[in-house]
C-alpha positions in Angstrom: 11.6 0.1 -1.0 8.0 0.9 -2.5 7.6 2.7 -5.5 5.5 5.6 -6.1 2.8 4.7 -8.4 1.7 7.2 -10.9 -1.5 7.0 -12.7 -2.6 8.5 -15.8 -4.1 12.2 -15.5 -7.5 11.1 -17.0 -8.0 8.4 -14.5 -11.5 8.6 -13.6 -12.1 8.0 -9.8 -15.1 7.9 -7.6 -14.7 9.8 -4.3 -15.7 7.4 -1.6 -15.9 8.7 2.0 -14.3 6.7 4.9 -15.7 5.8 8.2 -13.6 6.3 11.2 -12.7 2.5 11.3 -10.5 3.1 8.2 -6.8 3.3 8.8 -6.4 6.0 6.2 -7.5 7.0 2.5 -11.1 6.8 1.2 -13.7 3.7 1.8 -17.3 3.6 1.0 -20.0 4.1 3.8 -22.8 1.9 3.2 -26.3 2.4 4.9 -27.8 -0.5 6.9 -29.8 -2.4 3.8 -26.7 -2.1 1.5 -28.7 0.2 -1.1 -27.5 3.5 -0.2 -24.0 5.1 0.4 -23.3 8.2 2.4 -20.8 10.8 1.2 -19.9 14.4 1.8 -20.8 16.8 -1.0 -20.8 20.5 -0.8 -20.4 20.2 2.9 -23.5 18.2 3.4 -23.6 14.6 4.4 -25.8 13.2 1.6 -27.5 9.7 1.0 -27.1 8.1 -2.5 -29.6 5.8 -3.6 -27.7 3.0 -5.7 -30.8 1.7 -7.1 -32.5 4.6 -8.3 -29.8 6.6 -10.5 -27.7 7.7 -7.7 -30.4 9.7 -6.4 -29.2 12.1 -3.6 -31.0 12.9 -0.4 -29.3 15.4 2.2 -29.3 13.7 5.6 -27.4 16.6 7.5 -27.1 19.9 6.3 -24.2 21.9 6.3 -25.7 24.5 8.4 -25.9 21.9 11.1 -22.1 21.4 11.0 -20.9 24.8 11.8 -19.4 25.3 15.1 -20.8 28.6 16.9 -18.5 31.6 15.9 -16.3 29.3 13.5 -16.2 28.3 9.9 -18.3 25.3 8.5 -16.6 22.1 9.3 -14.6 20.6 6.1 -15.3 16.9 6.5 -12.6 14.4 5.7 -14.3 11.2 7.0 -17.1 10.2 9.1 -18.5 7.4 11.1 -22.0 6.6 12.5 -22.7 5.1 15.9 -24.4 1.8 15.8 -27.8 3.4 16.7 -27.4 5.8 13.7 -27.9 8.6 16.0 -24.6 10.3 16.3 -22.1 11.0 13.6 -18.3 11.4 14.4 -16.6 13.9 12.0 -13.0 14.0 11.3 -11.9 17.4 10.3 -8.6 19.6 9.7 -6.5 16.7 9.0 -2.7 16.6 8.9 -0.4 14.1 7.4 1.4 11.9 9.6 4.3 10.6 7.1 2.2 9.2 4.4 -1.6 9.9 5.1 -3.8 12.6 6.9 -4.1 10.6 10.3 -4.4 13.7 12.6 -6.7 16.4 13.1 -9.8 17.3 15.0 -13.0 15.4 15.8 -16.6 16.6 16.5 -19.7 14.8 17.4 -23.1 15.5 15.8 -26.1 14.3 17.4 -29.0 14.0 15.0 -31.7 13.8 17.8 -30.7 17.0 19.5 -29.0 18.5 16.6 -26.1 19.5 18.7 -22.2 19.5 17.7 -19.8 18.8 20.3 -15.9 18.8 19.9 -14.0 15.7 21.1 -11.0 16.4 23.1 -11.6 20.1 23.0 -8.9 20.4 25.7 -6.4 18.7 23.6 -3.8 20.7 21.2 -5.3 21.6 18.1 -5.1 18.9 15.3 -3.6 16.4 17.6 -6.2 13.5 17.6 -5.8 10.5 16.0 -8.4 7.3 15.1 -11.2 8.6 17.2 -13.7 5.8 17.6 -17.2 5.4 19.3 -17.9 2.7 21.5 -20.3 0.1 20.5 -23.2 1.7 22.4 -22.4 5.2 21.3 -21.8 6.4 24.9 -17.8 6.9 24.7 -15.4 8.0 22.1 -11.7 7.1 22.4 -8.7 8.6 20.7 -5.2 9.2 20.6 -3.3 12.4 21.2 0.4 12.7 21.8 0.8 9.0 21.9 -1.5 8.6 24.7 -5.0 7.0 24.6 -8.0 8.9 26.0 -11.8 8.2 26.4 -14.4 11.1 26.4 -17.7 10.2 28.1 -20.4 11.8 25.8 -23.1 12.3 28.5 -20.7 14.7 30.5 -18.1 15.2 28.0 -15.4 14.4 30.6 -12.1 13.3 29.3 -10.0 10.7 30.8 -6.4 9.5 30.1 -6.1 5.8 29.7 -2.5 5.9 29.1 0.0 8.4 30.7 3.3 7.4 29.9 3.4 8.2 26.3 5.9 10.4 24.8 7.7 10.9 21.3 9.2 7.6 21.3 7.0 5.3 23.8 3.8 5.1 21.6 0.5 4.1 22.8 -2.4 3.4 20.3 -0.4 4.0 17.1 2.8 3.1 15.6 6.5 4.4 14.7 7.9 4.9 11.1 8.7 1.5 10.3 5.6 -0.4 11.6 3.6 2.2 9.4 5.6 1.8 6.5 6.1 -1.7 6.1 3.3 -3.3 7.8 0.7 -0.8 7.1 -0.2 -0.4 10.9 -1.7 3.0 11.9 -4.6 2.8 14.1 -3.4 1.0 16.9 -6.3 0.5 19.4 -9.5 -1.5 19.5 -12.6 -1.1 21.6 -13.9 -4.5 22.9 -17.4 -5.3 21.7 -18.8 -4.5 25.2 -17.1 -1.4 25.4 -15.4 -2.1 28.5 -11.9 -2.6 27.4 -9.6 -1.2 24.9 -6.8 -3.4 23.4 -3.7 -1.6 22.1 -0.2 -1.8 20.7 2.5 -0.2 22.7 5.7 0.6 20.7 9.0 1.4 22.4 11.3 3.1 20.0 13.3 4.8 22.4 16.4 2.8 21.7 16.1 3.1 17.8 18.5 5.6 16.4 17.7 8.7 14.7 18.2 9.3 11.0 18.8 13.0 10.9 17.6 14.9 7.7 19.4 18.4 7.3 17.3 21.0 6.3 19.5 24.0 4.7 17.1 26.3 3.4 14.0 27.1 5.7 16.1 29.1 8.3 19.4 31.2 8.6 21.1 28.2 10.2 20.7 24.8 9.1 18.9 22.4 11.3 18.1 18.7 11.5 14.9 16.7 11.3 15.1 13.3 13.3 13.2 10.3 12.2 13.6 6.9 14.2 14.7 4.8 11.5 16.0 1.2 12.4 18.2 0.1 9.4 19.1 -3.4 8.5 20.9 -5.2 11.3 19.4 -2.8 14.0 16.8 -4.2 16.3 13.4 -3.3 15.8 11.0 -1.3 18.5 10.1 -3.3 21.2 6.0 -4.2 20.9 3.6 -5.5 23.4 -0.2 -5.5 23.6 -2.0 -4.1 26.4 -5.8 -4.3 27.4 -6.8 -1.1 29.4 -10.0 -1.1 31.4 -12.1 1.9 30.8 -13.7 2.2 34.0 -10.3 1.8 36.2 -8.0 3.1 33.7 -5.4 0.2 34.5 -3.5 -1.9 32.0 -2.9 -5.4 31.8 -0.2 -6.4 29.7 -0.6 -9.7 27.7 1.8 -12.5 28.1 2.8 -13.0 24.4 5.5 -15.5 24.0 8.9 -14.8 22.7 11.0 -11.7 22.7 9.1 -8.3 22.5 12.1 -7.0 20.4 12.8 -10.0 18.2 9.2 -10.5 17.1 6.7 -8.2 15.4 2.9 -8.1 16.1 1.6 -6.7 12.7 -2.2 -7.8 13.5 -4.4 -7.8 16.5 -8.1 -7.7 17.0 -10.7 -8.7 19.4 -11.5 -12.6 18.6 -15.3 -11.9 18.0 -16.0 -11.6 21.6 -14.7 -9.3 24.6 -12.8 -12.0 26.5 -10.1 -12.9 23.8 -7.6 -11.3 21.6 -6.5 -12.8 18.2 -3.1 -11.7 16.9 -0.4 -12.5 14.2 3.3 -12.7 15.2 6.1 -12.8 12.8 9.5 -13.7 13.8 12.5 -11.3 13.0 13.3 -13.1 9.9 9.5 -13.0 8.9 9.6 -16.6 7.8 7.5 -18.0 10.7 4.0 -16.8 11.4 2.0 -17.6 14.6 -1.5 -17.2 15.2 -2.3 -16.7 18.8 -5.7 -16.6 20.9 -5.2 -14.3 24.0 -7.2 -14.6 27.4 -7.4 -11.3 28.5 -8.5 -12.3 32.0 -5.5 -14.4 32.4 -3.3 -12.4 30.0 -2.3 -15.7 28.4 -1.6 -16.6 24.9 -2.4 -19.8 23.3 -0.8 -20.6 19.8 -3.3 -22.1 17.6 -1.7 -22.2 14.2 1.7 -21.7 12.8 3.2 -21.4 9.5 6.8 -21.3 7.9 8.4 -20.6 4.6 11.8 -21.0 3.3 11.6 -17.3 2.0 9.0 -15.1 4.1 5.4 -15.2 5.2 3.1 -12.0 4.5 1.2 -10.3 7.3 -2.3 -10.7 7.1 -3.4 -8.4 4.2 -5.7 -6.2 5.8 -4.5 -4.0 8.8 -7.8 -3.8 10.5 -10.4 -6.4 10.8 -10.4 -10.2 11.3 -13.2 -12.3 9.3 -14.8 -14.5 11.6 -17.4 -17.1 10.5 -19.6 -20.1 12.0 -20.5 -18.2 15.1 -17.1 -17.2 15.7 -15.5 -20.6 15.7 -13.5 -20.1 12.5 -12.0 -17.2 10.7 -10.7 -16.7 7.1 -7.2 -16.8 6.4 -4.7 -16.6 3.2 -1.7 -18.9 2.7 0.7 -19.7 0.0 1.7 -23.0 2.0 0.5 -25.2 -1.1 2.4 -23.1 -3.7 -0.5 -20.9 -4.7 -2.3 -18.3 -2.6 -5.5 -19.6 -1.3 -8.1 -18.9 1.1 -8.6 -21.2 4.2 -11.0 -21.4 7.1 -9.1 -22.2 10.4 -11.0 -23.0 13.6 -9.9 -21.9 17.2 -8.0 -25.4 17.6 -5.9 -24.7 14.4 -7.8 -27.2 12.2 -7.8 -25.8 8.8 -10.0 -26.4 5.6 -9.4 -25.3 2.0 -12.0 -23.0 0.5 -10.3 -22.1 -2.9 -9.2 -25.1 -4.8 -6.9 -25.2 -8.0 -3.5 -23.8 -9.6 -4.2 -20.2 -9.3 -3.4 -17.3 -7.0 -6.3 -15.4 -5.0 -5.5 -11.7 -5.5 -7.5 -10.4 -2.4 -10.4 -11.1 -0.5 -13.2 -8.6 -1.3 -16.0 -9.5 1.1 -17.2 -12.6 3.4 -21.0 -12.8 3.5 -21.9 -15.5 5.8 -25.7 -14.8 5.5 -25.4 -15.9 1.9 -22.8 -18.6 2.5 -20.4 -16.7 0.0 -16.9 -15.4 0.0 -15.9 -12.9 -3.0 -12.2 -12.8 -4.1 -10.5 -11.3 -7.0 -8.4 -13.8 -9.3 -7.1 -14.1 -12.7 -6.1 -17.7 -13.5 -5.3 -17.5 -17.1 -3.9 -13.9 -17.4 -1.7 -12.4 -14.7 -2.2 -8.9 -15.8 -6.1 -8.9 -15.3 -8.2 -9.2 -12.2 -11.9 -10.6 -11.9 -14.4 -11.0 -9.4 -15.1 -14.6 -8.2 -17.5 -16.1 -5.6 -17.2 -19.2 -3.8 -19.0 -21.2 -1.1 -17.7 -20.5 2.4 -18.1 -24.4 2.9 -15.6 -24.8 0.3 -17.8 -27.8 -1.6 -18.1 -26.0 -5.0 -15.5 -24.6 -7.2 -15.3 -20.8 -7.5 -17.2 -19.1 -10.1 -16.0 -16.1 -12.0 -18.8 -13.2 -12.0 -16.9 -10.5 -13.9 -18.4 -10.7 -17.7 -16.1 -11.6 -20.6 -16.4 -8.1 -22.1 -14.8 -6.6 -19.0 -11.5 -8.2 -19.2 -8.8 -6.0 -17.8 -8.5 -4.8 -14.1 -11.5 -4.7 -12.0 -12.1 -3.6 -8.5 -15.1 -4.0 -6.4 -16.6 -2.3 -3.0 -19.3 -4.8 -1.8 -21.9 -3.6 0.4 -21.9 -5.2 4.0 -25.0 -7.6 3.1 -23.6 -8.3 -0.3 -26.5 -7.3 -2.3 -24.5 -4.6 -4.3 -21.4 -3.6 -5.2 -19.5 -0.6 -6.9 -17.7 -2.0 -9.8 -14.6 0.0 -11.5 -13.3 -1.4 -14.6 -10.6 -0.3 -17.2 -8.2 -2.0 -19.4 -5.2 -0.4 -21.5 -7.6 0.9 -24.1 -10.7 1.5 -22.1 -11.0 4.5 -20.0 -12.1 4.0 -16.2 -15.8 3.7 -15.8 -17.8 2.6 -12.8 -21.2 1.2 -11.9 -23.2 -0.8 -9.7 -24.0 -4.5 -10.0 -26.3 -6.6 -8.0 -24.8 -9.7 -6.3 -24.4 -12.5 -6.4 -25.7 -12.6 -10.1 -23.6 -9.4 -11.3 -26.5 -7.8 -13.1 -25.9 -4.1 -14.0 -28.0 -1.8 -12.2 -26.4 1.5 -13.0 -23.4 3.0 -15.1 -21.5 0.2 -16.6 -18.4 0.0 -19.1 -17.8 2.1 -22.2 -15.2 1.0 -24.6 -13.0 4.0 -25.6 -11.8 4.2 -29.4 -8.3 2.9 -29.1 -7.5 5.3 -31.8 -8.5 8.4 -29.9 -5.9 7.8 -27.0 -2.6 9.4 -26.9 -0.9 6.0 -27.3 -1.9 2.3 -27.7 0.0 -0.1 -25.3 0.7 -3.7 -26.8 1.4 -6.6 -24.5 3.8 -9.3 -25.1 5.7 -12.2 -23.6 9.4 -13.2 -24.0 11.1 -16.4 -22.9 14.5 -15.8 -21.8 17.6 -17.9 -22.0 16.9 -19.1 -18.7 13.4 -20.4 -19.7 11.6 -17.7 -17.7 8.6 -16.5 -19.5 8.4 -12.8 -19.0 5.2 -10.4 -19.6 5.8 -6.8 -20.7 4.0 -3.9 -22.7 5.3 -1.8 -25.2 4.3 1.6 -26.6 5.4 2.1 -30.2 6.3 5.5 -31.7 3.5 7.3 -34.1 3.7 6.1 -37.6 5.9 2.9 -36.5 7.9 1.4 -39.5 9.3 -2.1 -38.6 12.0 -1.5 -41.2 13.6 1.1 -39.1 15.5 1.3 -35.8 14.3 3.1 -32.8 15.6 4.2 -29.4 14.0 2.3 -26.4 13.2 3.4 -23.0 12.6 0.7 -20.3 10.8 1.3 -17.2 11.7 -0.8 -14.4 10.9 -1.5 -10.9 11.6 -5.0 -10.2 11.1 -5.7 -6.2 8.4 -7.6 -4.4 6.3 -4.6 -3.8 5.0 -3.5 -7.2 3.9 -5.2 -10.5 4.6 -2.4 -13.6 2.9 -4.8 -16.3 -1.0 -4.9 -15.7 -3.9 -4.3 -18.1 -5.0 -1.2 -16.9 -6.0 2.1 -18.4 -2.8 4.4 -18.3 -0.2 1.7 -18.4 2.6 2.8 -20.6 2.1 6.6 -19.6 5.2 8.4 -18.4 4.5 11.8 -16.5 7.9 12.5 -16.3 8.5 13.0 -20.0 8.0 16.4 -21.1 6.0 15.8 -24.3 5.0 13.0 -26.2 7.5 10.0 -26.1 5.7 8.3 -29.2 5.7 11.5 -31.3 9.4 11.9 -30.6 9.9 8.3 -32.0 10.9 6.3 -28.6 9.9 2.9 -27.9 8.4 2.7 -24.3 8.8 -0.7 -22.7 8.2 -2.5 -19.4 8.8 -5.9 -18.1 8.2 -7.9 -14.9 10.4 -10.6 -14.1 10.4 -13.0 -11.1 10.0 -11.4 -7.7 7.2 -9.1 -8.8 3.8 -9.7 -6.9 2.0 -10.9 -10.1 -0.6 -13.8 -9.4 1.8 -16.4 -10.9 2.3 -18.5 -8.0 4.5 -18.8 -4.9 7.5 -19.8 -6.6 7.6 -16.9 -8.9 7.0 -14.3 -6.3 9.5 -15.8 -3.6 12.2 -16.6 -5.8 13.7 -13.4 -5.4 14.4 -14.2 -1.5 18.1 -13.2 -0.9 18.4 -12.2 -4.6 17.1 -8.7 -4.9 19.7 -7.0 -7.3 20.6 -10.3 -8.8 17.9 -12.5 -10.1 15.7 -9.5 -10.8 18.2 -7.7 -12.5 19.0 -10.8 -14.7 15.5 -11.3 -15.6 15.1 -7.8 -16.9 18.5 -7.7 -19.0 17.6 -11.1 -20.7 14.2 -10.2 -21.7 15.8 -7.0 -23.2 17.9 -9.1 -25.1 14.9 -11.2 -26.4 13.3 -8.0 -27.2 16.2 -6.7 -29.1 15.6 -9.7 -31.5 12.7 -8.1 -32.9 15.0 -6.2 -35.1 13.5 -2.6 -34.8 15.4 -1.7 -31.5 18.5 0.5 -32.0 20.6 -1.4 -29.4 23.0 1.7 -29.3 20.1 3.8 -28.2 18.8 1.8 -24.9 17.9 3.7 -21.9 16.3 2.5 -18.5 14.6 4.6 -15.6 12.7 3.6 -12.2 12.1 5.2 -8.8 12.8 3.8 -5.4 13.4 0.3 -5.9 12.9 1.0 -9.6 15.9 3.6 -9.1 17.9 0.7 -7.6 17.1 -1.4 -10.4 18.2 1.0 -12.9 21.7 1.5 -11.4 22.2 -2.4 -11.2 21.2 -2.7 -15.0 23.4 0.0 -16.0 26.3 -1.3 -13.9 26.0 -4.9 -14.4 24.9 -5.1 -17.9 26.6 -2.1 -19.9 26.3 -4.3 -23.1 22.6 -3.9 -22.8 21.9 -0.3 -21.4 23.7 2.7 -22.3 21.6 5.4 -20.4 20.0 5.4 -16.9 17.8 7.8 -14.8 17.7 6.7 -11.1 15.4 8.3 -8.8 15.4 7.9 -5.0 17.2 4.7 -5.1 18.6 2.6 -2.2 22.2 2.4 -3.4 23.2 0.3 -0.3 20.8 -2.3 0.8 22.1 -2.1 4.3 20.7 1.5 4.5 17.2 0.4 4.2 14.7 -0.4 7.1 15.1 -3.8 8.9 11.5 -4.9 8.2 11.2 -4.4 4.5 14.8 -5.6 3.5 15.5 -8.3 6.1 12.0 -9.8 5.0 13.5 -10.3 1.6 17.4 -10.6 2.0 17.9 -12.2 5.3 19.5 -11.3 8.6 22.8 -10.4 9.6 25.6 -11.3 10.1 24.6 -14.7 8.4 23.0 -13.2 5.1 25.1 -10.0 5.1 26.6 -10.9 1.8 23.5 -11.0 0.0 22.8 -7.2 1.0 26.4 -6.1 0.1 27.0 -8.2 -3.1 23.6 -7.3 -4.8 23.5 -3.7 -4.1 24.3 -1.2 -6.8 27.1 0.2 -4.7 29.0 -2.9 -5.0 29.1 -2.5 -8.7 29.3 1.0 -9.5 32.8 0.5 -10.6 31.5 -1.0 -13.8 29.7 2.1 -15.0 30.1 2.8 -18.7 27.3 4.7 -19.9 25.4 7.7 -19.0 24.0 8.2 -15.4 21.6 11.0 -13.7 21.0 10.3 -10.0 18.0 12.2 -8.7 17.3 12.4 -4.8 15.4 14.6 -2.3 17.3 15.6 0.5 14.1 15.2 2.8 13.3 11.8 1.9 12.4 10.0 5.0 11.9 6.7 3.3 15.1 6.3 1.1 17.4 8.8 2.7 19.6 10.9 1.1 22.7 9.4 2.3 22.3 6.7 -0.3 22.8 9.2 -3.1 25.9 10.3 -1.5 27.5 7.1 -0.8 26.8 6.4 -4.6 28.5 9.7 -5.2 31.7 8.7 -3.3 31.6 5.3 -4.9 31.6 6.7 -8.5 34.1 9.5 -7.6 36.5 6.8 -6.0 36.4 5.1 -9.5 36.5 8.2 -11.6 33.2 7.7 -13.1 31.6 10.9 -14.6 27.6 11.2 -14.0 25.1 13.9 -13.4 23.4 14.6 -10.0 20.1 16.5 -9.5 19.2 17.0 -5.7 15.9 18.4 -4.5 16.3 20.3 -1.3 13.9 19.1 1.5 11.6 16.9 -1.0 10.2 13.8 0.1 10.2 10.5 -1.6 7.6 11.7 -4.0 9.7 14.7 -5.1 6.4 16.6 -5.4 6.6 19.5 -2.9 7.5 23.0 -3.6 6.6 25.5 -6.4 7.6 23.8 -9.9 9.1 20.8 -8.5 7.1 18.5 -11.0 7.6 20.3 -14.0 11.5 20.8 -13.2 11.9 17.3 -12.8 10.0 16.1 -16.1 12.4 18.8 -17.8 15.6 17.5 -16.2 14.4 13.8 -17.0 13.5 14.9 -20.6 16.6 16.9 -21.3 18.9 14.2 -20.1 17.3 11.2 -22.1 17.1 13.3 -25.2 20.9 14.2 -24.9 21.9 10.6 -24.1 19.5 8.3 -26.1 18.6 10.4 -29.2 15.0 10.8 -30.5 13.7 9.5 -33.9 14.0 6.5 -36.0 17.0 5.8 -38.1 
């Protein structure tokens, strides 16, 4: 279960407007020569010159983006046609689960200065993932789980699929594919604009989880969510290719069961005749890459990888990096014990591009014109990230580009031609700052880094490392109280996550901040600590990350507790005042720590926890814990529910009844188990709040008040 990531309120971010190719969120839109970016500002589409101190030029005035007898368009994202004469505008966006992927679309023609609504005959705010064909003559989109295409010459709209329903889904995905594989946009134009390849997800046999709403009407009602839990079959998944002219779909013959295999990634294979896709088996320990001939509808396996734990889906949900005239593609694998970058050809022959005993954190850009690949890594410090470059031919060692004086967490957004990049940088004592650098030399063009005086920050995190009795070296951070005195004893609050979806210990600004504490923990005399044990997605090698297989709720919990025992040896921790808290997977870890190690932790605050691993969705939990019935004991024995009878300390359970991710039934099962064993505890439920527990007036403030009050009452403030 994924944790909500909280970022310090002062975190400075650049608003980057996305193209319509993006799945969701925000991405930079670069111009053709890679020197300017395009953004929305005050309703205008502007061009920003990265080489001239961010000089702004209005490209399209908001006056041109006002439909007749309607308000000005509020643009969420946009995309240009390949000839730069048309702009597709996304407006009135609405959330579909996590992100605003549904809304309205308009097309602005720069030559004629005309504005046309796309899918004007469709229900309002129902369009998803509208995309222009390569020649700019057509727009395809999803509405009501069907795919449509609109001819821009006559504005006629045609349905390319007609069988879509609430549960038979064309061109997008069900809840679990979206949540666990990051799949949202579910169709792809062929490069020649003649065909569209798309996913069809059949969720008709998936059981509904019914969330009960007791407050929004006189009589309670339910909201159904198709949600396949552990042991339940996934939705059926298949790939179709629909001819735009005829409207006829040809289904691709992908080997294996359409139910017992997943297809998390699919793209056109650098031409209009073939698709390339990744298939994962139900256990997710075998990854198969196939080329699919669309004329014959035949799939051919070209590359396969297995792992005794699991194999990840390709990291980027959209896009597939081909090089060498389309004869090779870029791929990441942990097969040699480290996450490395390979080039794989169409026959499946591989060659290693990055070499050495270190992890690639992520691929940033592939630039075949310069023969370079840019990636993030940090071989010597798993808490940081730096930009590296390496030759695509793999003949040279990778070279770090981020300078030494920018040690910390770096992110880069590189222009398509690889000449410029936006860099954002921070560390635990440096406010986030951004700038533009020229590549490949990393020369600073504008902006840059400014080190804040650590004494002006509200707190100063310290990083440390402890080695447990099991010989495991564990990283952590600590925020000490104001006027710290090592001869005194202080209460400690541990922040925990502890699952493969998130790393809590990173050298980034805001680390050590607790937004749920109403006031200042440092001023009130608390020590605040977090440690990352095995299983966290830190760049420490495959064995570090995948040792947690079959062991969520066991190995990760022991690492946390054993690290705490080493910390207690420092002498200034009051071992009678030790608390722990976490959210989602961290809520589960909190419960397991409190139950399994009552000699270490006396107080716990568990928010939105999975109390029984059999309750969570199949894709996530089966990936890390195995399949039923063979592996059922791992799920049962390592769940907090199995250890609730051991509670000795103080527990506060917090959950939203409208949580579609970690359902409220988790909390109720835990409540029943605690009642069964006569274990006193406190409970705070938030009606109809989702996994974030942020909706509704006063919710965030109330949550912080409840959190702080319980902590102070059960883990008293101040040195002794």
